[in-house]
C-alpha positions as CSV (number, residue, x, y, z in Angstrom):
1,M,0.0,0.0,0.0
2,D,1.5,3.2,-1.1
3,H,0.3,5.5,1.7
4,F,2.0,3.3,4.4
5,T,5.7,3.5,5.1
6,K,7.8,0.4,5.1
7,T,8.6,1.0,8.8
8,Q,5.0,0.8,9.8
9,K,4.3,-2.5,11.4
10,A,1.1,-4.5,10.9
11,I,-0.5,-5.6,14.2
12,P,-3.2,-8.2,14.9
13,L,-6.7,-6.9,14.4
14,S,-7.4,-8.0,18.0
15,D,-4.9,-5.3,19.2
16,I,-6.9,-2.5,17.7
17,P,-8.7,-0.6,20.5
18,V,-12.5,0.2,20.5
19,G,-13.0,3.3,18.4
20,A,-9.9,2.8,16.3
21,T,-9.7,2.2,12.5
22,G,-7.3,0.1,10.6
23,V,-6.6,-1.2,7.1
24,I,-6.3,-4.9,6.5
25,A,-2.7,-5.9,5.6
26,S,-3.0,-9.7,5.4
27,L,-5.1,-12.7,6.3
28,N,-3.3,-15.6,7.9
29,L,-6.5,-17.8,8.0
30,N,-7.2,-21.1,6.4
31,G,-10.2,-23.2,5.4
32,L,-13.8,-22.2,6.0
33,L,-12.9,-19.3,8.3
34,R,-10.8,-17.8,5.5
35,R,-13.6,-18.2,3.1
36,R,-16.1,-16.6,5.5
37,V,-13.9,-13.6,6.1
38,L,-13.2,-13.1,2.4
39,D,-16.9,-13.4,1.6
40,L,-17.6,-10.6,4.2
41,G,-15.3,-8.4,2.1
42,M,-12.3,-8.5,4.5
43,V,-9.5,-8.4,1.9
44,P,-6.2,-6.6,2.1
45,G,-6.7,-2.8,1.7
46,T,-10.2,-2.9,3.4
47,F,-10.9,-0.4,6.2
48,V,-12.1,-1.9,9.5
49,E,-13.3,-0.1,12.6
50,C,-13.5,-1.6,16.0
51,L,-16.9,-0.8,17.4
52,R,-17.3,-2.6,20.7
53,Q,-16.3,-5.6,22.8
54,S,-18.7,-7.9,24.6
55,P,-18.6,-7.6,28.4
56,S,-16.4,-10.7,28.6
57,G,-14.1,-9.2,25.9
58,D,-14.8,-11.8,23.3
59,P,-16.3,-11.5,20.6
60,T,-15.6,-8.0,19.3
61,A,-17.8,-6.1,16.9
62,Y,-16.2,-4.6,13.8
63,R,-17.6,-2.4,10.9
64,V,-16.4,-3.6,7.5
65,R,-17.8,-2.1,4.3
66,G,-20.8,-0.8,6.2
67,T,-21.7,-4.0,7.9
68,T,-21.2,-4.9,11.5
69,I,-19.7,-8.3,12.2
70,A,-18.6,-10.0,15.4
71,L,-15.3,-12.0,15.4
72,R,-13.6,-14.0,18.1
73,R,-10.1,-13.2,19.2
74,E,-8.8,-16.5,17.9
75,S,-9.8,-15.2,14.4
76,T,-8.7,-11.6,14.8
77,D,-5.3,-12.7,16.0
78,Q,-4.7,-14.0,12.5
79,I,-5.8,-10.8,10.6
80,A,-3.0,-8.2,10.3
81,V,-3.9,-4.5,10.1
82,Y,-2.2,-1.2,9.9
83,Q,-3.8,1.0,12.6
84,L,-4.9,4.4,11.2
85,K,-6.7,6.1,14.1
86,M,-6.2,5.7,17.9
87,G,-9.2,4.7,20.0
88,P,-10.3,6.6,23.1
89,E,-8.2,4.4,25.4
90,T,-5.0,5.3,23.6
91,S,-5.6,8.9,22.6
92,P,-3.1,11.4,23.8
93,P,-4.3,13.8,26.6
94,V,-5.9,17.1,25.5
95,P,-4.0,20.1,26.9
96,G,-6.0,21.9,29.5
97,K,-8.3,19.0,30.2
98,E,-7.9,16.6,33.0
99,G,-9.5,13.2,32.8
């Protein structure tokens, strides 16, 4: 992808915090799960937004191509993404505001 530097490291989709957006770099899935993910439009270059986690932390809801899907961590550990936007948990502090 041209707009990413060679030094930017892809991370597992499971590491993207709620509220953050990423671009799929690669899929390291096999079999039926790979087919399901591809059928959902999750191909390299696709934007994916982490929407929310269940109370137990698994599964997590993601928005892909305008559709909300839930994936378990064992699957999202195998999907590499480039993080584009930080989520609320990782955003830098705003000067003048305490939180």
